[in-house]
N, C-alpha and C positions, 0 to 999 in steps of 0.2 A: 363465445368469441374469444378470440386471443386476448392476451393481457399485455398491456403497455406499461412501461416505466421510464421515466426521464428524470434527469436532475440537471439544473442550471445554477451556478453559484457565483459569487463575486471573489472566492478564493478556493483553492483546491481542497475538496471535501471527500471524506470517506462515505461511500453509499452503502457499506455493509449492513448497517441496520435495517434499511429499507429493503435491500436485496434478500436478506434472510427470510423476511416475511413474504416477499414476492416469490422467491423461488418455490416456496411450499405450495403455491397455487398450480404448479406443474406436477400434479400427481397425488398431493396429499389433502389439502383443504379444497382443491378444485380438480378438474379432470383434464387440464390442457396438457397432453402428454405427447406432443408431437414434435418436441425439440424446443430449445431456447438458445438465445444469443444475447451477448452484451458487449458494448464498445465503450471504451473510455478514451477521451481525448487527453493527450499530454503534449503541451505545446502545439507544434504542427503535426505531431504524430498520433496514431491511434493504436490502441491495444484492443484486439477484437477477438473474442472467444464464441464459438459455436458448438452445439451439440444436438444431434438428431434424436437424442433420448430425453426422457422426462427430467426436467430441471431439479425436482426434489431429491433425486438420488444420483444425480450426475457427478462423476469425478471431474468433469470440467468445471462444474459450479463449485466443487470443493477447492479447486485450484484457484479459482477467482477469489474465494473467501481467504485463502491462504496469502495471496499477494497483498491484500489490504491496500488496494490502489486508491489514490486520491485523485480527483479531477474536478475540473469546472463544469464539464459537460459530459453527461452520460446517457446512453440509450439502451434499454433491455427490452426483451420481448419473449413471451412465452407463447408457443404456437398451438392452436387447434386447427388443423388443416381444414380448409374449405375448397381450396383449388390447389392442385399440385401435390405429388406424392411427399411422403415424409423422407427428406433427404437434406444433406448439409447445403446443397445449392439452393434449396427452398428456405432456408433458415434465416430469419431477420436477427439483427438489423443488416440491411445491405450497405455496402460502402462503394463510393465512386469519387474520383478526383474531378474537380472543376474549379477553374481560376486559380490553380495553384494551391488549393486546400481540400482536404478530404470532407466528405459529407456522408452522414449516416441517416438511415431511414428505416423505420419499422411502422407497420400498418396493422390495424384491427378492423375487419370488416369484410365486405364482399362486394366486388364489382362485376355487374352483369354485362356481358357483350363489350367488354373493354379490350380491344386489340388494335391499339394505335399502330400506325406505320412505324417500321423500324427506323430509329433516328441515325443520324450521321455519326454522332459521337458515342452514344451509349446503346447497348443491347442487353436484354435479359439473358442471364445465364441459366436460370431455372425456369420453372413453369407456372409461377404465381402471378396472379393479378397484382399483387403488391410491388414486385420488382418491376413490372411493366409500368406501373403507375410512377414509380420513382424514376425510372429512365425517361418517361415522357416528360416529367417536370424538368429534369436536368436538360434534356436535349432542346426543350422549349426555351429555357432561360439561356443557355449557351448560344443558340442561334440568334436569339434577340440581343444578347449583350455579350460581345466578345471580351469585354473586360467587366469585372465585378462592378455593379452600379452602387449607388449610395443605398443606404439601409431603407429608406422610405420607398424608393422606386423598387427595391428587391421585394419588400413586403407586399406592395401593391401587385406586382407581378405574381407572385406566389398565391395570393388570394384569389386571383383571377383564374389561375390553373386549377386551384383547389375547387372552386365552384363548378368549373368544367367537369372535373373528374367525378365529383360527388353526385352529379347527375345520373351516374351509372350504378349507384347503390350506396353502401355504407363505407364511409372514408375517415375513419379515426386515425390519426397518424402523429407521430413525432419525428422531427428531422432536425439535424444540427450540422453546422460546419465548425464547431469547436469554439465559435465565439458567441453565438446566440442559439436558441433553440425555438423552433416553430412547433406549435401544438395545435391540431384541428379536432373538433369534435362533430361528427355526424350524430352520435347518440350520447355515449358516455365517456367522460374524460373529467377527472378531478385533479385539483392541485392544492398545495399549501405552501405558503411563504414563511419560513422560520427565521426569525430575527430576534434581537434582545428586545425585552428579556426572555431568555430561552427557558424552557421548562421541561417537564418530563414527558415521556410518550410511551405506550405500550402497544406492540403489535396485535393486530386483529388475528393473524394467522399463527401466531406462536406466543407462548407466555414468556415474552422477552420485554424488559423495559430498559430505557436509557434516559439519563439526565443529560440533555443537551448542554446545559450550562457548564458541565464538566469537560466537554470536548470542544468547546467553541470559544471564540473571542467576542467581545461586545460589537465588533464591526462586521461580523459574518452575516451573510444573508444567503439563504439556501432555498430554491424552489424545487419541489418535488412534484411531478406529475404522475398519475396513475390512472388506470381505467376505473378502478374502485378504490376507496380510501384504504390505506395501509394500517392506519393506528385507531385505537378505540377512544382516545381522550384528547384529541385535537379537532379543530374546527376546519374540516376540508371544504374548499369551495368547488363549484362545478362550472365548467365552461358552457356556454349556452350552445344549443343546437345550431350547427353551421357557423360556429365562431372560430376564427383562427387568431390565435395569440402568439406573440413573439416574446420570449423570455430572454433577458439579458442582465448580467450581474445579480441574478437571484430574484428577479421581479419582472412583471409584465411591463413592457415599454410600449407596446403597440398591440391593437386589437381591432377587429372589424365586427365586434359584437352587435348584432341586429339592435335597431331602436327599441323594439319590443320583444326582449329575449324570451326564448322558450326553453325550459329545462326539462329533462327527461328522468324518470325514476328507473332503478335498475330493472324492475319488473317490465316496464314499457320497453326498455332497451333489448332486453332478452326476447320479448315477444316479437319485436320488429326484426331482430337478427334470424329468429325462427321462420318468419313470414318469407324472407327473401333467401332462405336455404342455407344459413350459416350454422355449422355444428356448435351447439352450446352445451 
């Protein structure tokens, strides 16, 4: 399946350590070679980079590394196409404006027979189930709430829409408006919250180590979300199957984790993906 990466922090943070390991999964340590994208929020603005070539050797990925951008909310995606041709129009994350703020969305999975009616406000540009799902969520929210609701109401509404869409198949996603980040697991989605006291970490996909104590302050808090863990010597946690979590200021602030949560191994997740026709 595709690979997801998200970051939510309480202070602008450099994601390059995580991104360097992540990008290698697009052609070196894994075979997700149908394009990649990454979006950084900066205040109310967004820097968005896409390439329809593999991320491992993409000059666009080299450009992102050279920028050394710091952000409180980041979404990245490495694509293994299951619906829609390989093209820039089909490359995640997708971006739209709603309630006077930008929203980014990236999806990992496969939705069967998901062709909702074209909404009044948002229409898909490409041909992916992912972009159709994103537009459906935004059309539904904007039709119901002309103005942005409070966070609890917003979370409840997104949770209901998520449950509706995941009935069509696998719906792992990350979505952010620059203030908070929503993450949902149908199968595999892991996260880690880094805070003081900070330690060292080594990438799984590259022989690179960092001492976070040297590049942070005691007040920093950074949540990193990924399809599979990115480091070998940290304790990553897993979102439960069908759990929607809302991250804000570097930690989970809301969740609809089932009363009896179910967790899935990587082997089980890949088996389910193959069974529904997702390229892995």
